[in-house]
PyMOL commands that place a pseudoatom at each C-alpha (Angstrom):
pseudoatom trace, name=CA, resn=MET, resi=1, chain=A, elem=C, hetatm=0, pos=[-6.785, -10.123, 24.408]
pseudoatom trace, name=CA, resn=ALA, resi=2, chain=A, elem=C, hetatm=0, pos=[-5.620, -11.877, 21.233]
pseudoatom trace, name=CA, resn=SER, resi=3, chain=A, elem=C, hetatm=0, pos=[-1.928, -11.900, 20.387]
pseudoatom trace, name=CA, resn=ILE, resi=4, chain=A, elem=C, hetatm=0, pos=[-0.477, -10.450, 17.202]
pseudoatom trace, name=CA, resn=VAL, resi=5, chain=A, elem=C, hetatm=0, pos=[0.156, -13.987, 15.966]
pseudoatom trace, name=CA, resn=GLU, resi=6, chain=A, elem=C, hetatm=0, pos=[-3.504, -14.925, 16.553]
pseudoatom trace, name=CA, resn=ASN, resi=7, chain=A, elem=C, hetatm=0, pos=[-4.671, -11.726, 14.851]
pseudoatom trace, name=CA, resn=ILE, resi=8, chain=A, elem=C, hetatm=0, pos=[-2.492, -12.473, 11.824]
pseudoatom trace, name=CA, resn=GLN, resi=9, chain=A, elem=C, hetatm=0, pos=[-3.948, -15.951, 11.461]
pseudoatom trace, name=CA, resn=ARG, resi=10, chain=A, elem=C, hetatm=0, pos=[-7.477, -14.600, 11.803]
pseudoatom trace, name=CA, resn=THR, resi=11, chain=A, elem=C, hetatm=0, pos=[-6.801, -11.921, 9.177]
pseudoatom trace, name=CA, resn=LEU, resi=12, chain=A, elem=C, hetatm=0, pos=[-5.223, -14.362, 6.747]
pseudoatom trace, name=CA, resn=THR, resi=13, chain=A, elem=C, hetatm=0, pos=[-8.299, -16.550, 7.131]
pseudoatom trace, name=CA, resn=ARG, resi=14, chain=A, elem=C, hetatm=0, pos=[-10.510, -13.557, 6.302]
pseudoatom trace, name=CA, resn=ILE, resi=15, chain=A, elem=C, hetatm=0, pos=[-8.460, -12.877, 3.182]
pseudoatom trace, name=CA, resn=ARG, resi=16, chain=A, elem=C, hetatm=0, pos=[-8.551, -16.502, 2.025]
pseudoatom trace, name=CA, resn=GLU, resi=17, chain=A, elem=C, hetatm=0, pos=[-12.306, -16.707, 2.612]
pseudoatom trace, name=CA, resn=ALA, resi=18, chain=A, elem=C, hetatm=0, pos=[-12.801, -13.458, 0.676]
pseudoatom trace, name=CA, resn=GLU, resi=19, chain=A, elem=C, hetatm=0, pos=[-10.714, -14.840, -2.186]
pseudoatom trace, name=CA, resn=ASP, resi=20, chain=A, elem=C, hetatm=0, pos=[-12.775, -18.020, -2.220]
pseudoatom trace, name=CA, resn=HIS, resi=21, chain=A, elem=C, hetatm=0, pos=[-16.070, -16.109, -2.100]
pseudoatom trace, name=CA, resn=ALA, resi=22, chain=A, elem=C, hetatm=0, pos=[-14.953, -13.936, -5.025]
pseudoatom trace, name=CA, resn=GLY, resi=23, chain=A, elem=C, hetatm=0, pos=[-13.776, -16.944, -7.040]
pseudoatom trace, name=CA, resn=ARG, resi=24, chain=A, elem=C, hetatm=0, pos=[-10.173, -15.802, -6.944]
pseudoatom trace, name=CA, resn=ALA, resi=25, chain=A, elem=C, hetatm=0, pos=[-7.099, -17.986, -6.711]
pseudoatom trace, name=CA, resn=PRO, resi=26, chain=A, elem=C, hetatm=0, pos=[-5.809, -18.708, -3.191]
pseudoatom trace, name=CA, resn=GLY, resi=27, chain=A, elem=C, hetatm=0, pos=[-2.889, -16.431, -2.393]
pseudoatom trace, name=CA, resn=SER, resi=28, chain=A, elem=C, hetatm=0, pos=[-3.766, -13.836, -5.037]
pseudoatom trace, name=CA, resn=VAL, resi=29, chain=A, elem=C, hetatm=0, pos=[-4.096, -11.110, -2.380]
pseudoatom trace, name=CA, resn=LYS, resi=30, chain=A, elem=C, hetatm=0, pos=[-1.032, -10.018, -0.403]
pseudoatom trace, name=CA, resn=LEU, resi=31, chain=A, elem=C, hetatm=0, pos=[-1.249, -8.904, 3.211]
pseudoatom trace, name=CA, resn=LEU, resi=32, chain=A, elem=C, hetatm=0, pos=[0.611, -5.651, 3.934]
pseudoatom trace, name=CA, resn=ALA, resi=33, chain=A, elem=C, hetatm=0, pos=[0.906, -5.154, 7.698]
pseudoatom trace, name=CA, resn=VAL, resi=34, chain=A, elem=C, hetatm=0, pos=[0.466, -1.472, 8.547]
pseudoatom trace, name=CA, resn=SER, resi=35, chain=A, elem=C, hetatm=0, pos=[2.969, -0.994, 11.347]
pseudoatom trace, name=CA, resn=LYS, resi=36, chain=A, elem=C, hetatm=0, pos=[2.789, 2.796, 11.749]
pseudoatom trace, name=CA, resn=THR, resi=37, chain=A, elem=C, hetatm=0, pos=[3.254, 3.871, 15.411]
pseudoatom trace, name=CA, resn=ARG, resi=38, chain=A, elem=C, hetatm=0, pos=[4.014, 0.253, 16.353]
pseudoatom trace, name=CA, resn=SER, resi=39, chain=A, elem=C, hetatm=0, pos=[7.237, -0.763, 18.059]
pseudoatom trace, name=CA, resn=PRO, resi=40, chain=A, elem=C, hetatm=0, pos=[10.112, -2.710, 16.526]
pseudoatom trace, name=CA, resn=ASP, resi=41, chain=A, elem=C, hetatm=0, pos=[9.275, -5.565, 18.902]
pseudoatom trace, name=CA, resn=GLU, resi=42, chain=A, elem=C, hetatm=0, pos=[5.740, -5.753, 17.521]
pseudoatom trace, name=CA, resn=VAL, resi=43, chain=A, elem=C, hetatm=0, pos=[7.097, -5.892, 13.983]
pseudoatom trace, name=CA, resn=ARG, resi=44, chain=A, elem=C, hetatm=0, pos=[9.464, -8.664, 15.071]
pseudoatom trace, name=CA, resn=GLU, resi=45, chain=A, elem=C, hetatm=0, pos=[6.528, -10.599, 16.463]
pseudoatom trace, name=CA, resn=ALA, resi=46, chain=A, elem=C, hetatm=0, pos=[4.633, -10.197, 13.187]
pseudoatom trace, name=CA, resn=HIS, resi=47, chain=A, elem=C, hetatm=0, pos=[7.737, -11.271, 11.281]
pseudoatom trace, name=CA, resn=SER, resi=48, chain=A, elem=C, hetatm=0, pos=[8.016, -14.379, 13.461]
pseudoatom trace, name=CA, resn=ALA, resi=49, chain=A, elem=C, hetatm=0, pos=[4.470, -15.248, 12.380]
pseudoatom trace, name=CA, resn=GLY, resi=50, chain=A, elem=C, hetatm=0, pos=[5.506, -15.151, 8.735]
pseudoatom trace, name=CA, resn=LEU, resi=51, chain=A, elem=C, hetatm=0, pos=[4.845, -11.574, 7.613]
pseudoatom trace, name=CA, resn=ARG, resi=52, chain=A, elem=C, hetatm=0, pos=[7.517, -9.838, 5.560]
pseudoatom trace, name=CA, resn=ALA, resi=53, chain=A, elem=C, hetatm=0, pos=[5.847, -6.672, 4.141]
pseudoatom trace, name=CA, resn=PHE, resi=54, chain=A, elem=C, hetatm=0, pos=[5.225, -3.689, 6.406]
pseudoatom trace, name=CA, resn=GLY, resi=55, chain=A, elem=C, hetatm=0, pos=[3.638, -0.320, 5.649]
pseudoatom trace, name=CA, resn=GLU, resi=56, chain=A, elem=C, hetatm=0, pos=[4.615, 2.967, 7.261]
pseudoatom trace, name=CA, resn=ASN, resi=57, chain=A, elem=C, hetatm=0, pos=[3.043, 6.444, 7.150]
pseudoatom trace, name=CA, resn=TYR, resi=58, chain=A, elem=C, hetatm=0, pos=[5.468, 8.592, 9.134]
pseudoatom trace, name=CA, resn=LEU, resi=59, chain=A, elem=C, hetatm=0, pos=[9.081, 8.785, 8.018]
pseudoatom trace, name=CA, resn=GLN, resi=60, chain=A, elem=C, hetatm=0, pos=[10.801, 9.441, 11.354]
pseudoatom trace, name=CA, resn=ASP, resi=61, chain=A, elem=C, hetatm=0, pos=[8.821, 6.670, 13.055]
pseudoatom trace, name=CA, resn=ALA, resi=62, chain=A, elem=C, hetatm=0, pos=[9.573, 4.363, 10.134]
pseudoatom trace, name=CA, resn=MET, resi=63, chain=A, elem=C, hetatm=0, pos=[13.312, 5.024, 10.107]
pseudoatom trace, name=CA, resn=THR, resi=64, chain=A, elem=C, hetatm=0, pos=[13.588, 4.007, 13.759]
pseudoatom trace, name=CA, resn=LYS, resi=65, chain=A, elem=C, hetatm=0, pos=[12.170, 0.605, 12.819]
pseudoatom trace, name=CA, resn=VAL, resi=66, chain=A, elem=C, hetatm=0, pos=[14.144, 0.233, 9.592]
pseudoatom trace, name=CA, resn=GLU, resi=67, chain=A, elem=C, hetatm=0, pos=[17.362, 0.690, 11.559]
pseudoatom trace, name=CA, resn=ALA, resi=68, chain=A, elem=C, hetatm=0, pos=[16.320, -1.428, 14.561]
pseudoatom trace, name=CA, resn=LEU, resi=69, chain=A, elem=C, hetatm=0, pos=[15.222, -4.307, 12.338]
pseudoatom trace, name=CA, resn=ALA, resi=70, chain=A, elem=C, hetatm=0, pos=[18.080, -4.267, 9.840]
pseudoatom trace, name=CA, resn=ASP, resi=71, chain=A, elem=C, hetatm=0, pos=[18.934, -7.847, 10.809]
pseudoatom trace, name=CA, resn=LEU, resi=72, chain=A, elem=C, hetatm=0, pos=[15.627, -9.067, 9.327]
pseudoatom trace, name=CA, resn=THR, resi=73, chain=A, elem=C, hetatm=0, pos=[14.734, -9.403, 5.653]
pseudoatom trace, name=CA, resn=LEU, resi=74, chain=A, elem=C, hetatm=0, pos=[11.732, -7.091, 5.402]
pseudoatom trace, name=CA, resn=GLU, resi=75, chain=A, elem=C, hetatm=0, pos=[9.928, -5.335, 2.568]
pseudoatom trace, name=CA, resn=TRP, resi=76, chain=A, elem=C, hetatm=0, pos=[9.186, -1.734, 3.538]
pseudoatom trace, name=CA, resn=HIS, resi=77, chain=A, elem=C, hetatm=0, pos=[6.259, 0.134, 1.974]
pseudoatom trace, name=CA, resn=PHE, resi=78, chain=A, elem=C, hetatm=0, pos=[5.733, 3.881, 2.401]
pseudoatom trace, name=CA, resn=ILE, resi=79, chain=A, elem=C, hetatm=0, pos=[1.970, 4.438, 2.337]
pseudoatom trace, name=CA, resn=GLY, resi=80, chain=A, elem=C, hetatm=0, pos=[1.486, 7.939, 3.746]
pseudoatom trace, name=CA, resn=PRO, resi=81, chain=A, elem=C, hetatm=0, pos=[1.488, 11.375, 2.103]
pseudoatom trace, name=CA, resn=LEU, resi=82, chain=A, elem=C, hetatm=0, pos=[4.976, 12.130, 0.829]
pseudoatom trace, name=CA, resn=GLN, resi=83, chain=A, elem=C, hetatm=0, pos=[6.476, 15.607, 0.813]
pseudoatom trace, name=CA, resn=SER, resi=84, chain=A, elem=C, hetatm=0, pos=[9.366, 16.597, -1.422]
pseudoatom trace, name=CA, resn=ASN, resi=85, chain=A, elem=C, hetatm=0, pos=[11.795, 16.987, 1.469]
pseudoatom trace, name=CA, resn=LYS, resi=86, chain=A, elem=C, hetatm=0, pos=[11.231, 13.359, 2.526]
pseudoatom trace, name=CA, resn=THR, resi=87, chain=A, elem=C, hetatm=0, pos=[11.810, 11.653, -0.827]
pseudoatom trace, name=CA, resn=ARG, resi=88, chain=A, elem=C, hetatm=0, pos=[15.551, 11.033, -0.435]
pseudoatom trace, name=CA, resn=ALA, resi=89, chain=A, elem=C, hetatm=0, pos=[15.166, 8.929, 2.717]
pseudoatom trace, name=CA, resn=VAL, resi=90, chain=A, elem=C, hetatm=0, pos=[12.228, 7.043, 1.234]
pseudoatom trace, name=CA, resn=ALA, resi=91, chain=A, elem=C, hetatm=0, pos=[14.096, 6.355, -2.017]
pseudoatom trace, name=CA, resn=SER, resi=92, chain=A, elem=C, hetatm=0, pos=[17.049, 5.054, -0.009]
pseudoatom trace, name=CA, resn=HIS, resi=93, chain=A, elem=C, hetatm=0, pos=[15.287, 2.816, 2.507]
pseudoatom trace, name=CA, resn=PHE, resi=94, chain=A, elem=C, hetatm=0, pos=[11.961, 1.637, 1.082]
pseudoatom trace, name=CA, resn=ASP, resi=95, chain=A, elem=C, hetatm=0, pos=[10.949, -0.943, -1.501]
pseudoatom trace, name=CA, resn=TRP, resi=96, chain=A, elem=C, hetatm=0, pos=[7.522, 0.482, -2.378]
pseudoatom trace, name=CA, resn=VAL, resi=97, chain=A, elem=C, hetatm=0, pos=[5.765, 3.866, -2.324]
pseudoatom trace, name=CA, resn=HIS, resi=98, chain=A, elem=C, hetatm=0, pos=[1.958, 3.708, -2.539]
pseudoatom trace, name=CA, resn=SER, resi=99, chain=A, elem=C, hetatm=0, pos=[1.227, 7.424, -2.290]
pseudoatom trace, name=CA, resn=VAL, resi=100, chain=A, elem=C, hetatm=0, pos=[2.561, 9.043, -5.469]
pseudoatom trace, name=CA, resn=ASP, resi=101, chain=A, elem=C, hetatm=0, pos=[0.106, 11.786, -6.415]
pseudoatom trace, name=CA, resn=ARG, resi=102, chain=A, elem=C, hetatm=0, pos=[2.170, 14.051, -8.683]
pseudoatom trace, name=CA, resn=LEU, resi=103, chain=A, elem=C, hetatm=0, pos=[4.966, 13.785, -11.192]
pseudoatom trace, name=CA, resn=LYS, resi=104, chain=A, elem=C, hetatm=0, pos=[7.393, 15.845, -9.095]
pseudoatom trace, name=CA, resn=ILE, resi=105, chain=A, elem=C, hetatm=0, pos=[7.413, 13.210, -6.344]
pseudoatom trace, name=CA, resn=ALA, resi=106, chain=A, elem=C, hetatm=0, pos=[7.985, 10.378, -8.820]
pseudoatom trace, name=CA, resn=GLN, resi=107, chain=A, elem=C, hetatm=0, pos=[10.829, 12.313, -10.463]
pseudoatom trace, name=CA, resn=ARG, resi=108, chain=A, elem=C, hetatm=0, pos=[12.550, 12.961, -7.146]
pseudoatom trace, name=CA, resn=LEU, resi=109, chain=A, elem=C, hetatm=0, pos=[12.236, 9.316, -6.116]
pseudoatom trace, name=CA, resn=SER, resi=110, chain=A, elem=C, hetatm=0, pos=[13.711, 8.287, -9.463]
pseudoatom trace, name=CA, resn=ASP, resi=111, chain=A, elem=C, hetatm=0, pos=[16.590, 10.754, -9.184]
pseudoatom trace, name=CA, resn=GLN, resi=112, chain=A, elem=C, hetatm=0, pos=[17.369, 9.748, -5.582]
pseudoatom trace, name=CA, resn=ARG, resi=113, chain=A, elem=C, hetatm=0, pos=[17.122, 5.963, -5.965]
pseudoatom trace, name=CA, resn=ALA, resi=114, chain=A, elem=C, hetatm=0, pos=[20.570, 4.384, -6.308]
pseudoatom trace, name=CA, resn=PRO, resi=115, chain=A, elem=C, hetatm=0, pos=[20.842, 2.912, -9.836]
pseudoatom trace, name=CA, resn=GLU, resi=116, chain=A, elem=C, hetatm=0, pos=[22.485, -0.265, -8.522]
pseudoatom trace, name=CA, resn=ARG, resi=117, chain=A, elem=C, hetatm=0, pos=[19.439, -1.079, -6.403]
pseudoatom trace, name=CA, resn=ALA, resi=118, chain=A, elem=C, hetatm=0, pos=[16.256, -2.717, -7.637]
pseudoatom trace, name=CA, resn=PRO, resi=119, chain=A, elem=C, hetatm=0, pos=[13.793, -0.158, -9.016]
pseudoatom trace, name=CA, resn=LEU, resi=120, chain=A, elem=C, hetatm=0, pos=[11.555, 1.457, -6.400]
pseudoatom trace, name=CA, resn=ASN, resi=121, chain=A, elem=C, hetatm=0, pos=[7.998, 0.177, -6.898]
pseudoatom trace, name=CA, resn=LEU, resi=122, chain=A, elem=C, hetatm=0, pos=[5.418, 2.959, -7.198]
pseudoatom trace, name=CA, resn=CYS, resi=123, chain=A, elem=C, hetatm=0, pos=[1.639, 3.138, -6.979]
pseudoatom trace, name=CA, resn=ILE, resi=124, chain=A, elem=C, hetatm=0, pos=[-0.374, 6.181, -7.964]
pseudoatom trace, name=CA, resn=GLN, resi=125, chain=A, elem=C, hetatm=0, pos=[-2.722, 7.223, -5.160]
pseudoatom trace, name=CA, resn=VAL, resi=126, chain=A, elem=C, hetatm=0, pos=[-6.227, 7.918, -6.456]
pseudoatom trace, name=CA, resn=ASN, resi=127, chain=A, elem=C, hetatm=0, pos=[-8.707, 10.103, -4.561]
pseudoatom trace, name=CA, resn=ILE, resi=128, chain=A, elem=C, hetatm=0, pos=[-11.497, 7.761, -5.564]
pseudoatom trace, name=CA, resn=SER, resi=129, chain=A, elem=C, hetatm=0, pos=[-14.143, 9.364, -3.334]
pseudoatom trace, name=CA, resn=ALA, resi=130, chain=A, elem=C, hetatm=0, pos=[-13.159, 12.912, -4.393]
pseudoatom trace, name=CA, resn=GLU, resi=131, chain=A, elem=C, hetatm=0, pos=[-12.617, 14.031, -0.802]
pseudoatom trace, name=CA, resn=GLY, resi=132, chain=A, elem=C, hetatm=0, pos=[-11.236, 17.530, -0.421]
pseudoatom trace, name=CA, resn=SER, resi=133, chain=A, elem=C, hetatm=0, pos=[-9.154, 16.571, 2.623]
pseudoatom trace, name=CA, resn=LYS, resi=134, chain=A, elem=C, hetatm=0, pos=[-7.536, 13.497, 1.087]
pseudoatom trace, name=CA, resn=SER, resi=135, chain=A, elem=C, hetatm=0, pos=[-4.405, 13.125, -1.026]
pseudoatom trace, name=CA, resn=GLY, resi=136, chain=A, elem=C, hetatm=0, pos=[-4.459, 11.516, -4.435]
pseudoatom trace, name=CA, resn=VAL, resi=137, chain=A, elem=C, hetatm=0, pos=[-5.117, 12.363, -8.056]
pseudoatom trace, name=CA, resn=ALA, resi=138, chain=A, elem=C, hetatm=0, pos=[-8.566, 12.559, -9.589]
pseudoatom trace, name=CA, resn=ALA, resi=139, chain=A, elem=C, hetatm=0, pos=[-9.689, 9.512, -11.529]
pseudoatom trace, name=CA, resn=ASP, resi=140, chain=A, elem=C, hetatm=0, pos=[-9.503, 11.358, -14.835]
pseudoatom trace, name=CA, resn=GLU, resi=141, chain=A, elem=C, hetatm=0, pos=[-5.836, 12.277, -14.206]
pseudoatom trace, name=CA, resn=VAL, resi=142, chain=A, elem=C, hetatm=0, pos=[-4.563, 8.735, -13.612]
pseudoatom trace, name=CA, resn=TYR, resi=143, chain=A, elem=C, hetatm=0, pos=[-3.801, 7.769, -17.216]
pseudoatom trace, name=CA, resn=ALA, resi=144, chain=A, elem=C, hetatm=0, pos=[-1.774, 10.901, -17.991]
pseudoatom trace, name=CA, resn=LEU, resi=145, chain=A, elem=C, hetatm=0, pos=[0.264, 10.604, -14.787]
pseudoatom trace, name=CA, resn=ALA, resi=146, chain=A, elem=C, hetatm=0, pos=[0.965, 6.929, -15.493]
pseudoatom trace, name=CA, resn=GLN, resi=147, chain=A, elem=C, hetatm=0, pos=[2.278, 7.854, -18.941]
pseudoatom trace, name=CA, resn=GLN, resi=148, chain=A, elem=C, hetatm=0, pos=[4.617, 10.430, -17.378]
pseudoatom trace, name=CA, resn=ILE, resi=149, chain=A, elem=C, hetatm=0, pos=[5.960, 8.094, -14.690]
pseudoatom trace, name=CA, resn=LEU, resi=150, chain=A, elem=C, hetatm=0, pos=[6.661, 5.052, -16.855]
pseudoatom trace, name=CA, resn=PRO, resi=151, chain=A, elem=C, hetatm=0, pos=[9.794, 6.406, -18.647]
pseudoatom trace, name=CA, resn=LEU, resi=152, chain=A, elem=C, hetatm=0, pos=[11.518, 7.414, -15.389]
pseudoatom trace, name=CA, resn=PRO, resi=153, chain=A, elem=C, hetatm=0, pos=[14.634, 5.363, -14.518]
pseudoatom trace, name=CA, resn=ASN, resi=154, chain=A, elem=C, hetatm=0, pos=[15.144, 3.650, -11.145]
pseudoatom trace, name=CA, resn=VAL, resi=155, chain=A, elem=C, hetatm=0, pos=[11.415, 3.376, -10.433]
pseudoatom trace, name=CA, resn=ALA, resi=156, chain=A, elem=C, hetatm=0, pos=[8.754, 0.959, -11.637]
pseudoatom trace, name=CA, resn=LEU, resi=157, chain=A, elem=C, hetatm=0, pos=[5.093, 1.873, -11.884]
pseudoatom trace, name=CA, resn=ARG, resi=158, chain=A, elem=C, hetatm=0, pos=[3.233, -1.092, -10.412]
pseudoatom trace, name=CA, resn=GLY, resi=159, chain=A, elem=C, hetatm=0, pos=[-0.358, 0.109, -10.088]
pseudoatom trace, name=CA, resn=LEU, resi=160, chain=A, elem=C, hetatm=0, pos=[-2.825, 2.125, -8.067]
pseudoatom trace, name=CA, resn=MET, resi=161, chain=A, elem=C, hetatm=0, pos=[-3.729, 2.763, -4.424]
pseudoatom trace, name=CA, resn=ALA, resi=162, chain=A, elem=C, hetatm=0, pos=[-6.854, 4.211, -2.852]
pseudoatom trace, name=CA, resn=ILE, resi=163, chain=A, elem=C, hetatm=0, pos=[-8.454, 4.935, 0.505]
pseudoatom trace, name=CA, resn=PRO, resi=164, chain=A, elem=C, hetatm=0, pos=[-12.200, 5.373, -0.090]
pseudoatom trace, name=CA, resn=ALA, resi=165, chain=A, elem=C, hetatm=0, pos=[-14.246, 7.554, 2.253]
pseudoatom trace, name=CA, resn=ALA, resi=166, chain=A, elem=C, hetatm=0, pos=[-14.679, 5.997, 5.687]
pseudoatom trace, name=CA, resn=ASP, resi=167, chain=A, elem=C, hetatm=0, pos=[-18.463, 6.382, 5.915]
pseudoatom trace, name=CA, resn=LEU, resi=168, chain=A, elem=C, hetatm=0, pos=[-19.461, 4.347, 2.861]
pseudoatom trace, name=CA, resn=SER, resi=169, chain=A, elem=C, hetatm=0, pos=[-22.068, 1.634, 2.959]
pseudoatom trace, name=CA, resn=GLU, resi=170, chain=A, elem=C, hetatm=0, pos=[-21.030, -1.844, 1.879]
pseudoatom trace, name=CA, resn=ALA, resi=171, chain=A, elem=C, hetatm=0, pos=[-22.589, -1.262, -1.531]
pseudoatom trace, name=CA, resn=GLU, resi=172, chain=A, elem=C, hetatm=0, pos=[-20.738, 2.043, -1.877]
pseudoatom trace, name=CA, resn=GLN, resi=173, chain=A, elem=C, hetatm=0, pos=[-17.472, 0.352, -0.868]
pseudoatom trace, name=CA, resn=HIS, resi=174, chain=A, elem=C, hetatm=0, pos=[-17.937, -2.129, -3.685]
pseudoatom trace, name=CA, resn=GLN, resi=175, chain=A, elem=C, hetatm=0, pos=[-18.681, 0.697, -6.129]
pseudoatom trace, name=CA, resn=ALA, resi=176, chain=A, elem=C, hetatm=0, pos=[-15.538, 2.636, -5.157]
pseudoatom trace, name=CA, resn=PHE, resi=177, chain=A, elem=C, hetatm=0, pos=[-13.307, -0.423, -5.386]
pseudoatom trace, name=CA, resn=ALA, resi=178, chain=A, elem=C, hetatm=0, pos=[-14.856, -1.431, -8.716]
pseudoatom trace, name=CA, resn=ARG, resi=179, chain=A, elem=C, hetatm=0, pos=[-13.982, 2.018, -10.091]
pseudoatom trace, name=CA, resn=MET, resi=180, chain=A, elem=C, hetatm=0, pos=[-10.389, 1.421, -9.025]
pseudoatom trace, name=CA, resn=GLN, resi=181, chain=A, elem=C, hetatm=0, pos=[-10.329, -1.898, -10.869]
pseudoatom trace, name=CA, resn=ARG, resi=182, chain=A, elem=C, hetatm=0, pos=[-11.553, -0.190, -14.029]
pseudoatom trace, name=CA, resn=LEU, resi=183, chain=A, elem=C, hetatm=0, pos=[-8.855, 2.480, -13.693]
pseudoatom trace, name=CA, resn=LEU, resi=184, chain=A, elem=C, hetatm=0, pos=[-6.205, -0.206, -13.341]
pseudoatom trace, name=CA, resn=GLU, resi=185, chain=A, elem=C, hetatm=0, pos=[-7.491, -1.938, -16.465]
pseudoatom trace, name=CA, resn=GLN, resi=186, chain=A, elem=C, hetatm=0, pos=[-7.214, 1.362, -18.353]
pseudoatom trace, name=CA, resn=ILE, resi=187, chain=A, elem=C, hetatm=0, pos=[-3.502, 1.787, -17.590]
pseudoatom trace, name=CA, resn=GLN, resi=188, chain=A, elem=C, hetatm=0, pos=[-2.403, -1.854, -17.766]
pseudoatom trace, name=CA, resn=PRO, resi=189, chain=A, elem=C, hetatm=0, pos=[-1.856, -1.744, -21.553]
pseudoatom trace, name=CA, resn=LEU, resi=190, chain=A, elem=C, hetatm=0, pos=[0.860, 0.853, -20.918]
pseudoatom trace, name=CA, resn=SER, resi=191, chain=A, elem=C, hetatm=0, pos=[3.198, -1.696, -19.276]
pseudoatom trace, name=CA, resn=PRO, resi=192, chain=A, elem=C, hetatm=0, pos=[3.204, -5.414, -18.438]
pseudoatom trace, name=CA, resn=GLY, resi=193, chain=A, elem=C, hetatm=0, pos=[4.549, -4.533, -14.984]
pseudoatom trace, name=CA, resn=ILE, resi=194, chain=A, elem=C, hetatm=0, pos=[1.345, -2.794, -13.903]
pseudoatom trace, name=CA, resn=ASP, resi=195, chain=A, elem=C, hetatm=0, pos=[-0.259, -5.481, -11.765]
pseudoatom trace, name=CA, resn=THR, resi=196, chain=A, elem=C, hetatm=0, pos=[-1.058, -4.016, -8.343]
pseudoatom trace, name=CA, resn=LEU, resi=197, chain=A, elem=C, hetatm=0, pos=[-4.257, -2.708, -6.805]
pseudoatom trace, name=CA, resn=SER, resi=198, chain=A, elem=C, hetatm=0, pos=[-3.513, -1.598, -3.245]
pseudoatom trace, name=CA, resn=MET, resi=199, chain=A, elem=C, hetatm=0, pos=[-6.865, -1.151, -1.534]
pseudoatom trace, name=CA, resn=GLY, resi=200, chain=A, elem=C, hetatm=0, pos=[-8.810, -2.480, 1.412]
pseudoatom trace, name=CA, resn=MET, resi=201, chain=A, elem=C, hetatm=0, pos=[-8.202, -2.091, 5.152]
pseudoatom trace, name=CA, resn=SER, resi=202, chain=A, elem=C, hetatm=0, pos=[-9.374, -3.765, 8.339]
pseudoatom trace, name=CA, resn=ASP, resi=203, chain=A, elem=C, hetatm=0, pos=[-13.036, -2.784, 7.948]
pseudoatom trace, name=CA, resn=ASP, resi=204, chain=A, elem=C, hetatm=0, pos=[-13.515, -3.251, 4.207]
pseudoatom trace, name=CA, resn=LEU, resi=205, chain=A, elem=C, hetatm=0, pos=[-11.062, -5.878, 3.014]
pseudoatom trace, name=CA, resn=GLU, resi=206, chain=A, elem=C, hetatm=0, pos=[-13.807, -8.262, 1.879]
pseudoatom trace, name=CA, resn=ALA, resi=207, chain=A, elem=C, hetatm=0, pos=[-15.277, -5.682, -0.496]
pseudoatom trace, name=CA, resn=ALA, resi=208, chain=A, elem=C, hetatm=0, pos=[-11.807, -4.809, -1.784]
pseudoatom trace, name=CA, resn=VAL, resi=209, chain=A, elem=C, hetatm=0, pos=[-10.902, -8.428, -2.482]
pseudoatom trace, name=CA, resn=ALA, resi=210, chain=A, elem=C, hetatm=0, pos=[-14.230, -8.973, -4.231]
pseudoatom trace, name=CA, resn=GLU, resi=211, chain=A, elem=C, hetatm=0, pos=[-13.460, -6.068, -6.585]
pseudoatom trace, name=CA, resn=GLY, resi=212, chain=A, elem=C, hetatm=0, pos=[-9.886, -7.023, -7.485]
pseudoatom trace, name=CA, resn=ALA, resi=213, chain=A, elem=C, hetatm=0, pos=[-7.480, -5.887, -4.748]
pseudoatom trace, name=CA, resn=THR, resi=214, chain=A, elem=C, hetatm=0, pos=[-4.077, -7.553, -5.005]
pseudoatom trace, name=CA, resn=MET, resi=215, chain=A, elem=C, hetatm=0, pos=[-2.779, -6.040, -1.758]
pseudoatom trace, name=CA, resn=VAL, resi=216, chain=A, elem=C, hetatm=0, pos=[-4.741, -5.143, 1.394]
pseudoatom trace, name=CA, resn=ARG, resi=217, chain=A, elem=C, hetatm=0, pos=[-3.265, -2.789, 3.998]
pseudoatom trace, name=CA, resn=ILE, resi=218, chain=A, elem=C, hetatm=0, pos=[-4.186, -4.029, 7.474]
pseudoatom trace, name=CA, resn=GLY, resi=219, chain=A, elem=C, hetatm=0, pos=[-3.206, -2.414, 10.772]
pseudoatom trace, name=CA, resn=THR, resi=220, chain=A, elem=C, hetatm=0, pos=[-5.898, -2.433, 13.455]
pseudoatom trace, name=CA, resn=ALA, resi=221, chain=A, elem=C, hetatm=0, pos=[-6.986, -6.029, 12.840]
pseudoatom trace, name=CA, resn=LEU, resi=222, chain=A, elem=C, hetatm=0, pos=[-3.370, -7.151, 13.350]
pseudoatom trace, name=CA, resn=PHE, resi=223, chain=A, elem=C, hetatm=0, pos=[-2.022, -4.871, 16.059]
pseudoatom trace, name=CA, resn=GLY, resi=224, chain=A, elem=C, hetatm=0, pos=[-5.113, -3.542, 17.818]
pseudoatom trace, name=CA, resn=PRO, resi=225, chain=A, elem=C, hetatm=0, pos=[-6.467, 0.032, 18.068]
pseudoatom trace, name=CA, resn=ARG, resi=226, chain=A, elem=C, hetatm=0, pos=[-4.325, 2.795, 16.639]
pseudoatom trace, name=CA, resn=ARG, resi=227, chain=A, elem=C, hetatm=0, pos=[-1.891, 4.534, 18.937]
pseudoatom trace, name=CA, resn=PRO, resi=228, chain=A, elem=C, hetatm=0, pos=[-1.027, 8.236, 18.844]
pseudoatom trace, name=CA, resn=LEU, resi=229, chain=A, elem=C, hetatm=0, pos=[2.355, 9.034, 17.352]
pseudoatom trace, name=CA, resn=ASN, resi=230, chain=A, elem=C, hetatm=0, pos=[4.775, 9.989, 20.135]
for i in range(1, 230): cmd.bond("trace and resi %d" % i, "trace and resi %d" % (i + 1))
show_as sticks, trace
zoom trace
């Protein structure tokens, strides 16, 4: 069984090869390690291999790691659905939120982020495959929500995030990710800080990189099969 360190090297090679195949600059795609349900020791091992950015879905699980790993310099990303009653802890302990799908959440994060801290980086989650069971705004709502978020203090709109349907063919993956790239291009004139396209996971990162992803969210390929949350 491969170690986390070996898996990280293999995944970074996949990303670099995908960049090269797409004609993109080396290092233009950031690896976000999805550490949900993983132990603090596993995050430490990934950190020892050079990773600094970690994504979490479940707040209670995440806070255990944030506290246990306070001695390390880590960049914490909240990537799961975010309810109003969880925004204060996220605004206080995270550096990024990828799952903003309504103005109310962005407003609460802005209000609850300490002004002396760096702005909290936000991505609007887009339901790009129009799945009824999935969070995210419809594609035609992205521009208006971006306009509403941009004036908020203590947060910075950085871009868009999506999780396309899991059963897509490779061609359909490319189509979904290409739609995300077009949506990003539509909102980029609103602010020079909008530069992030968070899309692509263990099974579809090559298609995501080919269509413009700047950040891929990888869990299984780094840490192995998903574990149930205790």
